N, C-alpha and C positions, 0 to 999 in steps of 0.2 A: 163508894159507888156514885152514880150519877143520874142524871135526868131520864137518859135512854136506855136504862137498866131492863127496860121490860122487852127490849130488843134480844137479848141474851138467854140463851138456854141456862138453865140452872146448872148444869155441868160448867159451862163457861163462867158462871157467876162464882161457883166453887172456886175454880182455878184461879179467878183474879183475887178472890179474897185469901186463897193460900199465898199467892206472890206477895200480897202486902203484909201477911203475917211473917212470911220468910225474910222480906226485907228487914221487918221491926225487930226480928230476933237476931240479925247479921248471918243467918244461913244464906241468904242471896246478897248480892251487892249490885247496885246499879253504877253504870260508867258515868263518870262526871261529864263526859264529852257528848257520847250518843245517847245515853239514858237507856242502854240496852241492859238488862237484866241478865246475870249469870250466878251460878252458885259460888260461894266463898271458896278460897284457895283450900281450906280444910275443912270441909263441910261437917266432919265428923266433931269437929271440937264445938259445933254450934247446934248439934241436935238436941242435946238435954236442955239449952237455952229455948229452944224452939218449942219442945214439949212443955216445959214450964211457962212459957207464955200462953201456950194455948190454954192449958188449964186456968190460969190467971184470968184469962178473957172470959172463959165459960162461967168462973166464979163470979165475976163482975157483971155478967149477964149482956156481954158485948152482943149488939144486934147483927154484926157480921156472921157470927157463929149461929144464927138463926138457920141457915143454909144447911147445917150439917146436925141440926136438931140439937145442939150443945154435946154431941157426941167428940170427945176429944180422939178417940182412935180414927174415926172418918177423917177429921181435920187433918189429923198427922199424917195419915196415908195420903189424901190428895196433896198435901205440901210436898211429900216425899216425891210422888208422881210428876209435879210440876218441876222439881229439882231434876229429876232424870231427862224432862224433855227440854230443860234449857241449854242453851249454846254453852260448850266449853269455856269460851272466851268472846268478848265482841270484836267487831272490825277493827275497832281502834288500836288494838293490841298489834296488829298486823301491818301498821303505816311505818 
């Protein structure tokens, strides 16, 4: 998160954190060319790792999960929602 976070709504901040966690767990991938974020080719293979990462972050007291009140279910649901809203592929695959 950054300097101008006060400009974002709580929902937007949650979605930003969810995207970060999805990238860390491998559930989401970033295109090396355009930096667009999409879901991994086989997202079901990364769901358990994502849930595990969320629980580890909560145990460590990661401040990013303060937005979710350290509720793993709320964080995982937001990550799933962000995944549904991501584009299937970035535009670089169409070139």
